[in-house]
PDB file of N, CA, C, O and CB in Angstrom:
ATOM      1  N   UNK A   1     -58.005  -8.678  29.432  1.00  0.00           N
ATOM      2  CA  UNK A   1     -57.084  -8.138  29.020  1.00  0.00           C
ATOM      3  C   UNK A   1     -57.071  -6.822  29.151  1.00  0.00           C
ATOM      4  O   UNK A   1     -55.967  -6.329  28.917  1.00  0.00           O
ATOM      5  CB  UNK A   1     -56.925  -8.469  28.012  1.00  0.00           C
ATOM      6  N   UNK A   2     -58.140  -5.871  29.524  1.00  0.00           N
ATOM      7  CA  UNK A   2     -57.823  -4.518  29.917  1.00  0.00           C
ATOM      8  C   UNK A   2     -57.488  -4.316  31.440  1.00  0.00           C
ATOM      9  O   UNK A   2     -57.059  -3.228  31.824  1.00  0.00           O
ATOM     10  CB  UNK A   2     -58.978  -3.654  29.543  1.00  0.00           C
ATOM     11  N   UNK A   3     -57.643  -5.150  32.132  1.00  0.00           N
ATOM     12  CA  UNK A   3     -56.973  -4.938  33.505  1.00  0.00           C
ATOM     13  C   UNK A   3     -55.513  -5.548  33.560  1.00  0.00           C
ATOM     14  O   UNK A   3     -54.739  -5.296  34.483  1.00  0.00           O
ATOM     15  CB  UNK A   3     -57.876  -5.635  34.672  1.00  0.00           C
ATOM     16  N   UNK A   4     -55.104  -6.639  32.144  1.00  0.00           N
ATOM     17  CA  UNK A   4     -53.552  -6.825  32.611  1.00  0.00           C
ATOM     18  C   UNK A   4     -52.912  -5.619  31.945  1.00  0.00           C
ATOM     19  O   UNK A   4     -51.794  -5.347  32.381  1.00  0.00           O
ATOM     20  CB  UNK A   4     -52.762  -8.359  32.077  1.00  0.00           C
ATOM     21  N   UNK A   5     -53.327  -4.939  31.102  1.00  0.00           N
ATOM     22  CA  UNK A   5     -52.781  -3.985  30.314  1.00  0.00           C
ATOM     23  C   UNK A   5     -52.568  -2.846  31.427  1.00  0.00           C
ATOM     24  O   UNK A   5     -51.469  -2.294  31.470  1.00  0.00           O
ATOM     25  CB  UNK A   5     -53.728  -3.607  29.021  1.00  0.00           C
ATOM     26  N   UNK A   6     -53.619  -2.458  32.365  1.00  0.00           N
ATOM     27  CA  UNK A   6     -53.716  -1.283  33.355  1.00  0.00           C
ATOM     28  C   UNK A   6     -52.666  -2.073  34.468  1.00  0.00           C
ATOM     29  O   UNK A   6     -51.750  -1.279  34.679  1.00  0.00           O
ATOM     30  CB  UNK A   6     -55.556  -0.858  33.991  1.00  0.00           C
ATOM     31  N   UNK A   7     -52.471  -3.212  35.181  1.00  0.00           N
ATOM     32  CA  UNK A   7     -51.136  -3.701  35.753  1.00  0.00           C
ATOM     33  C   UNK A   7     -50.115  -3.541  35.077  1.00  0.00           C
ATOM     34  O   UNK A   7     -49.224  -3.097  35.801  1.00  0.00           O
ATOM     35  CB  UNK A   7     -51.070  -4.931  36.028  1.00  0.00           C
ATOM     36  N   UNK A   8     -49.713  -3.710  33.806  1.00  0.00           N
ATOM     37  CA  UNK A   8     -48.579  -3.539  33.256  1.00  0.00           C
ATOM     38  C   UNK A   8     -47.813  -1.936  33.156  1.00  0.00           C
ATOM     39  O   UNK A   8     -46.623  -1.622  33.154  1.00  0.00           O
ATOM     40  CB  UNK A   8     -48.854  -4.129  32.015  1.00  0.00           C
ATOM     41  N   UNK A   9     -49.060  -1.119  33.079  1.00  0.00           N
ATOM     42  CA  UNK A   9     -48.633   0.355  32.964  1.00  0.00           C
ATOM     43  C   UNK A   9     -48.244   0.839  34.277  1.00  0.00           C
ATOM     44  O   UNK A   9     -47.355   1.591  34.676  1.00  0.00           O
ATOM     45  CB  UNK A   9     -49.760   1.284  32.402  1.00  0.00           C
ATOM     46  N   UNK A  10     -49.306   0.091  34.903  1.00  0.00           N
ATOM     47  CA  UNK A  10     -48.869   0.704  36.475  1.00  0.00           C
ATOM     48  C   UNK A  10     -47.439   0.126  37.159  1.00  0.00           C
ATOM     49  O   UNK A  10     -46.629   0.833  37.760  1.00  0.00           O
ATOM     50  CB  UNK A  10     -50.168   0.228  37.658  1.00  0.00           C
ATOM     51  N   UNK A  11     -47.339  -1.069  36.966  1.00  0.00           N
ATOM     52  CA  UNK A  11     -45.844  -1.516  36.837  1.00  0.00           C
ATOM     53  C   UNK A  11     -44.819  -0.878  36.258  1.00  0.00           C
ATOM     54  O   UNK A  11     -43.830  -0.588  36.931  1.00  0.00           O
ATOM     55  CB  UNK A  11     -45.748  -2.543  36.253  1.00  0.00           C
ATOM     56  N   UNK A  12     -44.888  -0.624  35.177  1.00  0.00           N
ATOM     57  CA  UNK A  12     -43.767  -0.009  34.331  1.00  0.00           C
ATOM     58  C   UNK A  12     -43.816   1.565  34.941  1.00  0.00           C
ATOM     59  O   UNK A  12     -42.725   2.133  34.898  1.00  0.00           O
ATOM     60  CB  UNK A  12     -44.097  -0.136  32.475  1.00  0.00           C
ATOM     61  N   UNK A  13     -44.897   2.320  35.485  1.00  0.00           N
ATOM     62  CA  UNK A  13     -44.968   3.532  36.066  1.00  0.00           C
ATOM     63  C   UNK A  13     -43.660   3.404  37.433  1.00  0.00           C
ATOM     64  O   UNK A  13     -42.605   3.996  37.664  1.00  0.00           O
ATOM     65  CB  UNK A  13     -46.726   3.790  36.577  1.00  0.00           C
ATOM     66  N   UNK A  14     -44.384   2.375  38.056  1.00  0.00           N
ATOM     67  CA  UNK A  14     -43.349   2.044  38.998  1.00  0.00           C
ATOM     68  C   UNK A  14     -42.030   1.813  38.891  1.00  0.00           C
ATOM     69  O   UNK A  14     -41.320   2.246  39.799  1.00  0.00           O
ATOM     70  CB  UNK A  14     -43.622   1.192  39.475  1.00  0.00           C
ATOM     71  N   UNK A  15     -41.594   1.308  38.113  1.00  0.00           N
ATOM     72  CA  UNK A  15     -40.066   0.651  37.595  1.00  0.00           C
ATOM     73  C   UNK A  15     -39.431   2.095  37.209  1.00  0.00           C
ATOM     74  O   UNK A  15     -38.331   2.470  37.617  1.00  0.00           O
ATOM     75  CB  UNK A  15     -40.125  -0.655  35.982  1.00  0.00           C
ATOM     76  N   UNK A  16     -40.289   2.854  36.356  1.00  0.00           N
ATOM     77  CA  UNK A  16     -39.608   4.102  35.669  1.00  0.00           C
ATOM     78  C   UNK A  16     -39.206   5.184  36.784  1.00  0.00           C
ATOM     79  O   UNK A  16     -38.069   5.619  36.969  1.00  0.00           O
ATOM     80  CB  UNK A  16     -40.682   4.829  34.539  1.00  0.00           C
ATOM     81  N   UNK A  17     -40.508   5.573  37.576  1.00  0.00           N
ATOM     82  CA  UNK A  17     -40.101   6.155  38.676  1.00  0.00           C
ATOM     83  C   UNK A  17     -38.794   5.549  39.880  1.00  0.00           C
ATOM     84  O   UNK A  17     -38.078   6.417  40.379  1.00  0.00           O
ATOM     85  CB  UNK A  17     -41.375   6.262  39.236  1.00  0.00           C
ATOM     86  N   UNK A  18     -38.659   4.700  40.110  1.00  0.00           N
ATOM     87  CA  UNK A  18     -37.742   3.953  40.770  1.00  0.00           C
ATOM     88  C   UNK A  18     -36.279   4.345  40.189  1.00  0.00           C
ATOM     89  O   UNK A  18     -35.289   4.617  40.868  1.00  0.00           O
ATOM     90  CB  UNK A  18     -38.115   2.443  40.614  1.00  0.00           C
ATOM     91  N   UNK A  19     -36.370   4.313  38.796  1.00  0.00           N
ATOM     92  CA  UNK A  19     -34.745   4.179  37.845  1.00  0.00           C
ATOM     93  C   UNK A  19     -35.086   5.962  37.716  1.00  0.00           C
ATOM     94  O   UNK A  19     -34.101   6.696  37.791  1.00  0.00           O
ATOM     95  CB  UNK A  19     -34.636   2.826  35.713  1.00  0.00           C
ATOM     96  N   UNK A  20     -36.095   6.438  37.577  1.00  0.00           N
ATOM     97  CA  UNK A  20     -35.756   8.024  37.942  1.00  0.00           C
ATOM     98  C   UNK A  20     -35.215   8.518  39.072  1.00  0.00           C
ATOM     99  O   UNK A  20     -34.147   9.131  39.091  1.00  0.00           O
ATOM    100  CB  UNK A  20     -36.795   8.764  37.942  1.00  0.00           C
ATOM    101  N   UNK A  21     -36.012   8.248  40.194  1.00  0.00           N
ATOM    102  CA  UNK A  21     -35.124   8.826  41.209  1.00  0.00           C
ATOM    103  C   UNK A  21     -33.837   8.385  41.681  1.00  0.00           C
ATOM    104  O   UNK A  21     -33.092   9.286  42.066  1.00  0.00           O
ATOM    105  CB  UNK A  21     -35.735   8.877  42.193  1.00  0.00           C
ATOM    106  N   UNK A  22     -33.474   7.391  41.729  1.00  0.00           N
ATOM    107  CA  UNK A  22     -32.237   6.525  42.465  1.00  0.00           C
ATOM    108  C   UNK A  22     -30.887   6.473  41.308  1.00  0.00           C
ATOM    109  O   UNK A  22     -29.806   7.063  41.305  1.00  0.00           O
ATOM    110  CB  UNK A  22     -32.871   4.649  42.865  1.00  0.00           C
ATOM    111  N   UNK A  23     -31.404   5.647  40.515  1.00  0.00           N
ATOM    112  CA  UNK A  23     -30.494   5.176  39.366  1.00  0.00           C
ATOM    113  C   UNK A  23     -29.932   6.665  38.379  1.00  0.00           C
ATOM    114  O   UNK A  23     -28.780   7.054  38.190  1.00  0.00           O
ATOM    115  CB  UNK A  23     -31.549   3.955  38.304  1.00  0.00           C
ATOM    116  N   UNK A  24     -31.321   7.282  37.859  1.00  0.00           N
ATOM    117  CA  UNK A  24     -30.857   8.340  36.956  1.00  0.00           C
ATOM    118  C   UNK A  24     -30.202   9.651  38.014  1.00  0.00           C
ATOM    119  O   UNK A  24     -29.395  10.514  37.669  1.00  0.00           O
ATOM    120  CB  UNK A  24     -32.291   8.863  35.920  1.00  0.00           C
ATOM    121  N   UNK A  25     -30.662   9.522  39.006  1.00  0.00           N
ATOM    122  CA  UNK A  25     -29.861  10.990  39.801  1.00  0.00           C
ATOM    123  C   UNK A  25     -28.570  10.290  40.498  1.00  0.00           C
ATOM    124  O   UNK A  25     -27.638  10.910  41.011  1.00  0.00           O
ATOM    125  CB  UNK A  25     -31.026  11.930  41.308  1.00  0.00           C
ATOM    126  N   UNK A  26     -28.666   9.224  40.437  1.00  0.00           N
ATOM    127  CA  UNK A  26     -26.830   8.924  40.570  1.00  0.00           C
ATOM    128  C   UNK A  26     -26.127   9.294  39.141  1.00  0.00           C
ATOM    129  O   UNK A  26     -25.200  10.101  39.067  1.00  0.00           O
ATOM    130  CB  UNK A  26     -26.389   6.971  40.901  1.00  0.00           C
ATOM    131  N   UNK A  27     -26.580   8.729  38.215  1.00  0.00           N
ATOM    132  CA  UNK A  27     -25.753   8.806  37.075  1.00  0.00           C
ATOM    133  C   UNK A  27     -25.307  10.139  36.591  1.00  0.00           C
ATOM    134  O   UNK A  27     -24.277  10.601  36.101  1.00  0.00           O
ATOM    135  CB  UNK A  27     -26.388   8.193  36.066  1.00  0.00           C
ATOM    136  N   UNK A  28     -26.889  10.725  37.035  1.00  0.00           N
ATOM    137  CA  UNK A  28     -26.561  12.552  36.763  1.00  0.00           C
ATOM    138  C   UNK A  28     -25.166  13.074  37.952  1.00  0.00           C
ATOM    139  O   UNK A  28     -24.126  13.726  37.858  1.00  0.00           O
ATOM    140  CB  UNK A  28     -28.476  13.757  37.353  1.00  0.00           C
ATOM    141  N   UNK A  29     -25.652  12.592  38.658  1.00  0.00           N
ATOM    142  CA  UNK A  29     -24.589  13.306  39.642  1.00  0.00           C
ATOM    143  C   UNK A  29     -22.732  12.691  39.494  1.00  0.00           C
ATOM    144  O   UNK A  29     -21.743  13.337  39.838  1.00  0.00           O
ATOM    145  CB  UNK A  29     -25.282  12.889  41.435  1.00  0.00           C
ATOM    146  N   UNK A  30     -22.751  11.343  38.910  1.00  0.00           N
ATOM    147  CA  UNK A  30     -21.690  11.454  38.521  1.00  0.00           C
ATOM    148  C   UNK A  30     -20.811  11.685  37.206  1.00  0.00           C
ATOM    149  O   UNK A  30     -19.631  11.416  36.983  1.00  0.00           O
ATOM    150  CB  UNK A  30     -21.529  10.777  38.926  1.00  0.00           C
ATOM    151  N   UNK A  31     -21.765  12.257  36.442  1.00  0.00           N
ATOM    152  CA  UNK A  31     -21.743  12.792  34.941  1.00  0.00           C
ATOM    153  C   UNK A  31     -21.472  14.422  35.538  1.00  0.00           C
ATOM    154  O   UNK A  31     -20.324  14.664  35.166  1.00  0.00           O
ATOM    155  CB  UNK A  31     -23.489  12.459  33.828  1.00  0.00           C
ATOM    156  N   UNK A  32     -21.875  15.362  36.116  1.00  0.00           N
ATOM    157  CA  UNK A  32     -21.981  16.547  36.362  1.00  0.00           C
ATOM    158  C   UNK A  32     -21.333  17.134  37.212  1.00  0.00           C
ATOM    159  O   UNK A  32     -20.861  18.265  37.096  1.00  0.00           O
ATOM    160  CB  UNK A  32     -22.894  16.758  36.527  1.00  0.00           C
ATOM    161  N   UNK A  33     -21.216  16.102  38.552  1.00  0.00           N
ATOM    162  CA  UNK A  33     -20.390  16.247  39.479  1.00  0.00           C
ATOM    163  C   UNK A  33     -19.288  15.292  39.912  1.00  0.00           C
ATOM    164  O   UNK A  33     -19.347  14.835  41.054  1.00  0.00           O
ATOM    165  CB  UNK A  33     -21.070  16.460  40.324  1.00  0.00           C
ATOM    166  N   UNK A  34     -18.333  14.964  39.142  1.00  0.00           N
ATOM    167  CA  UNK A  34     -17.237  14.479  39.424  1.00  0.00           C
ATOM    168  C   UNK A  34     -16.276  14.572  40.543  1.00  0.00           C
ATOM    169  O   UNK A  34     -15.795  13.663  41.220  1.00  0.00           O
ATOM    170  CB  UNK A  34     -16.803  14.709  38.648  1.00  0.00           C
ATOM    171  N   UNK A  35     -16.103  15.757  40.600  1.00  0.00           N
ATOM    172  CA  UNK A  35     -14.803  16.347  41.479  1.00  0.00           C
ATOM    173  C   UNK A  35     -15.460  16.701  43.077  1.00  0.00           C
ATOM    174  O   UNK A  35     -14.850  17.389  43.895  1.00  0.00           O
ATOM    175  CB  UNK A  35     -14.079  18.037  40.620  1.00  0.00           C
ATOM    176  N   UNK A  36     -16.483  16.236  43.266  1.00  0.00           N
ATOM    177  CA  UNK A  36     -17.104  16.737  44.403  1.00  0.00           C
ATOM    178  C   UNK A  36     -16.904  15.897  45.707  1.00  0.00           C
ATOM    179  O   UNK A  36     -17.084  16.339  46.841  1.00  0.00           O
ATOM    180  CB  UNK A  36     -18.502  16.871  44.098  1.00  0.00           C
ATOM    181  N   UNK A  37     -16.518  14.661  45.403  1.00  0.00           N
ATOM    182  CA  UNK A  37     -16.000  13.530  46.339  1.00  0.00           C
ATOM    183  C   UNK A  37     -14.818  14.097  46.905  1.00  0.00           C
ATOM    184  O   UNK A  37     -14.471  13.790  48.046  1.00  0.00           O
ATOM    185  CB  UNK A  37     -15.663  12.106  45.614  1.00  0.00           C
ATOM    186  N   UNK A  38     -14.037  15.067  46.056  1.00  0.00           N
ATOM    187  CA  UNK A  38     -12.033  15.268  46.449  1.00  0.00           C
ATOM    188  C   UNK A  38     -12.346  16.357  47.297  1.00  0.00           C
ATOM    189  O   UNK A  38     -12.995  17.345  46.951  1.00  0.00           O
ATOM    190  CB  UNK A  38     -10.576  15.855  44.906  1.00  0.00           C
ATOM    191  N   UNK A  39     -11.871  16.149  48.408  1.00  0.00           N
ATOM    192  CA  UNK A  39     -11.350  17.122  49.190  1.00  0.00           C
ATOM    193  C   UNK A  39      -9.978  17.884  48.811  1.00  0.00           C
ATOM    194  O   UNK A  39      -8.952  17.265  48.530  1.00  0.00           O
ATOM    195  CB  UNK A  39     -11.235  16.524  50.386  1.00  0.00           C
ATOM    196  N   UNK A  40     -10.048  18.978  48.828  1.00  0.00           N
ATOM    197  CA  UNK A  40      -8.607  19.578  48.081  1.00  0.00           C
ATOM    198  C   UNK A  40      -8.297  21.076  48.472  1.00  0.00           C
ATOM    199  O   UNK A  40      -7.706  21.948  47.836  1.00  0.00           O
ATOM    200  CB  UNK A  40      -8.745  19.572  46.295  1.00  0.00           C
ATOM    201  N   UNK A  41      -8.951  21.100  49.865  1.00  0.00           N
ATOM    202  CA  UNK A  41      -8.888  22.225  50.678  1.00  0.00           C
ATOM    203  C   UNK A  41      -7.570  22.297  51.389  1.00  0.00           C
ATOM    204  O   UNK A  41      -7.261  23.358  51.930  1.00  0.00           O
ATOM    205  CB  UNK A  41      -9.995  22.227  51.616  1.00  0.00           C
ATOM    206  N   UNK A  42      -6.507  20.931  51.452  1.00  0.00           N
ATOM    207  CA  UNK A  42      -5.426  21.135  52.444  1.00  0.00           C
ATOM    208  C   UNK A  42      -4.415  22.314  51.810  1.00  0.00           C
ATOM    209  O   UNK A  42      -3.920  22.875  52.788  1.00  0.00           O
ATOM    210  CB  UNK A  42      -4.601  19.630  52.727  1.00  0.00           C
ATOM    211  N   UNK A  43      -4.052  22.745  50.937  1.00  0.00           N
ATOM    212  CA  UNK A  43      -3.104  23.787  50.762  1.00  0.00           C
ATOM    213  C   UNK A  43      -3.927  25.066  51.494  1.00  0.00           C
ATOM    214  O   UNK A  43      -3.139  25.917  51.907  1.00  0.00           O
ATOM    215  CB  UNK A  43      -2.695  24.008  49.061  1.00  0.00           C
ATOM    216  N   UNK A  44      -5.128  25.330  51.702  1.00  0.00           N
ATOM    217  CA  UNK A  44      -5.817  26.665  51.798  1.00  0.00           C
ATOM    218  C   UNK A  44      -5.989  26.756  53.681  1.00  0.00           C
ATOM    219  O   UNK A  44      -6.218  27.712  54.422  1.00  0.00           O
ATOM    220  CB  UNK A  44      -7.574  26.628  50.735  1.00  0.00           C
ATOM    221  N   UNK A  45      -5.849  25.874  53.844  1.00  0.00           N
ATOM    222  CA  UNK A  45      -5.820  25.680  55.786  1.00  0.00           C
ATOM    223  C   UNK A  45      -5.093  27.078  56.282  1.00  0.00           C
ATOM    224  O   UNK A  45      -5.768  28.050  56.621  1.00  0.00           O
ATOM    225  CB  UNK A  45      -4.560  24.000  56.515  1.00  0.00           C
ATOM    226  N   UNK A  46      -3.987  27.081  56.290  1.00  0.00           N
ATOM    227  CA  UNK A  46      -3.149  28.314  56.675  1.00  0.00           C
ATOM    228  C   UNK A  46      -4.052  29.739  56.583  1.00  0.00           C
ATOM    229  O   UNK A  46      -4.611  30.456  57.413  1.00  0.00           O
ATOM    230  CB  UNK A  46      -1.799  28.402  55.601  1.00  0.00           C
ATOM    231  N   UNK A  47      -3.900  29.753  55.239  1.00  0.00           N
ATOM    232  CA  UNK A  47      -4.587  31.095  54.661  1.00  0.00           C
ATOM    233  C   UNK A  47      -6.113  31.445  55.664  1.00  0.00           C
ATOM    234  O   UNK A  47      -6.412  32.517  56.191  1.00  0.00           O
ATOM    235  CB  UNK A  47      -5.055  30.752  52.738  1.00  0.00           C
ATOM    236  N   UNK A  48      -6.857  30.183  55.683  1.00  0.00           N
ATOM    237  CA  UNK A  48      -8.079  30.558  55.824  1.00  0.00           C
ATOM    238  C   UNK A  48      -8.069  30.517  57.444  1.00  0.00           C
ATOM    239  O   UNK A  48      -9.140  30.885  57.926  1.00  0.00           O
ATOM    240  CB  UNK A  48      -9.136  29.639  55.001  1.00  0.00           C
ATOM    241  N   UNK A  49      -7.116  30.158  58.342  1.00  0.00           N
ATOM    242  CA  UNK A  49      -6.967  30.345  59.555  1.00  0.00           C
ATOM    243  C   UNK A  49      -6.264  31.541  60.075  1.00  0.00           C
ATOM    244  O   UNK A  49      -6.321  32.016  61.209  1.00  0.00           O
ATOM    245  CB  UNK A  49      -6.475  29.352  59.935  1.00  0.00           C
ATOM    246  N   UNK A  50      -5.636  31.914  59.115  1.00  0.00           N
ATOM    247  CA  UNK A  50      -5.280  33.201  59.284  1.00  0.00           C
ATOM    248  C   UNK A  50      -6.077  34.903  59.475  1.00  0.00           C
ATOM    249  O   UNK A  50      -5.964  35.906  60.180  1.00  0.00           O
ATOM    250  CB  UNK A  50      -4.624  33.131  58.325  1.00  0.00           C
ATOM    251  N   UNK A  51      -6.974  34.336  58.229  1.00  0.00           N
ATOM    252  CA  UNK A  51      -7.991  35.645  58.273  1.00  0.00           C
ATOM    253  C   UNK A  51      -9.008  35.092  59.334  1.00  0.00           C
ATOM    254  O   UNK A  51      -9.941  35.884  59.471  1.00  0.00           O
ATOM    255  CB  UNK A  51      -8.842  36.085  56.622  1.00  0.00           C
ATOM    256  N   UNK A  52      -9.105  34.103  60.035  1.00  0.00           N
ATOM    257  CA  UNK A  52     -10.266  33.975  60.901  1.00  0.00           C
ATOM    258  C   UNK A  52     -10.287  34.484  62.082  1.00  0.00           C
ATOM    259  O   UNK A  52      -9.194  34.434  62.645  1.00  0.00           O
ATOM    260  CB  UNK A  52     -10.569  32.840  61.100  1.00  0.00           C
ATOM    261  N   UNK A  53     -11.240  35.020  62.748  1.00  0.00           N
ATOM    262  CA  UNK A  53     -11.432  35.823  64.013  1.00  0.00           C
ATOM    263  C   UNK A  53     -11.326  34.592  64.910  1.00  0.00           C
ATOM    264  O   UNK A  53     -11.352  33.395  64.625  1.00  0.00           O
ATOM    265  CB  UNK A  53     -12.925  36.765  64.159  1.00  0.00           C
ATOM    266  N   UNK A  54     -11.196  35.246  66.107  1.00  0.00           N
ATOM    267  CA  UNK A  54     -11.657  34.109  67.314  1.00  0.00           C
ATOM    268  C   UNK A  54     -12.371  34.614  68.061  1.00  0.00           C
ATOM    269  O   UNK A  54     -12.262  35.676  68.675  1.00  0.00           O
ATOM    270  CB  UNK A  54     -10.682  33.493  68.205  1.00  0.00           C
ATOM    271  N   UNK A  55     -13.507  33.521  68.039  1.00  0.00           N
ATOM    272  CA  UNK A  55     -14.560  33.996  69.010  1.00  0.00           C
ATOM    273  C   UNK A  55     -14.413  33.010  70.396  1.00  0.00           C
ATOM    274  O   UNK A  55     -13.939  31.882  70.534  1.00  0.00           O
ATOM    275  CB  UNK A  55     -16.181  33.866  68.249  1.00  0.00           C
ATOM    276  N   UNK A  56     -15.054  33.984  71.377  1.00  0.00           N
ATOM    277  CA  UNK A  56     -14.581  33.159  73.058  1.00  0.00           C
ATOM    278  C   UNK A  56     -16.562  33.368  73.118  1.00  0.00           C
ATOM    279  O   UNK A  56     -17.323  34.237  72.692  1.00  0.00           O
ATOM    280  CB  UNK A  56     -13.007  34.533  74.875  1.00  0.00           C
ATOM    281  N   UNK A  57     -16.727  32.274  73.756  1.00  0.00           N
ATOM    282  CA  UNK A  57     -18.207  32.220  74.600  1.00  0.00           C
ATOM    283  C   UNK A  57     -17.732  31.798  75.954  1.00  0.00           C
ATOM    284  O   UNK A  57     -16.926  30.962  76.364  1.00  0.00           O
ATOM    285  CB  UNK A  57     -19.471  31.017  73.969  1.00  0.00           C
ATOM    286  N   UNK A  58     -18.634  32.802  76.569  1.00  0.00           N
ATOM    287  CA  UNK A  58     -18.526  32.955  78.166  1.00  0.00           C
ATOM    288  C   UNK A  58     -19.543  32.339  78.878  1.00  0.00           C
ATOM    289  O   UNK A  58     -19.557  32.395  80.108  1.00  0.00           O
ATOM    290  CB  UNK A  58     -18.553  34.367  78.637  1.00  0.00           C
TER     291      UNK A  58
END
């Protein structure tokens, strides 16, 4: 019985670590950073390119 409890505890720890590392981080990323996948920089391209210096490599 003692070994069964030990193996169940190790298995539960492994499952918990898996869900924390992959599923938990994915859920937090979806909640905290919902707009990081949206690229809304198109209106700023002209302003950025006008303020940039030209670098030439010889």
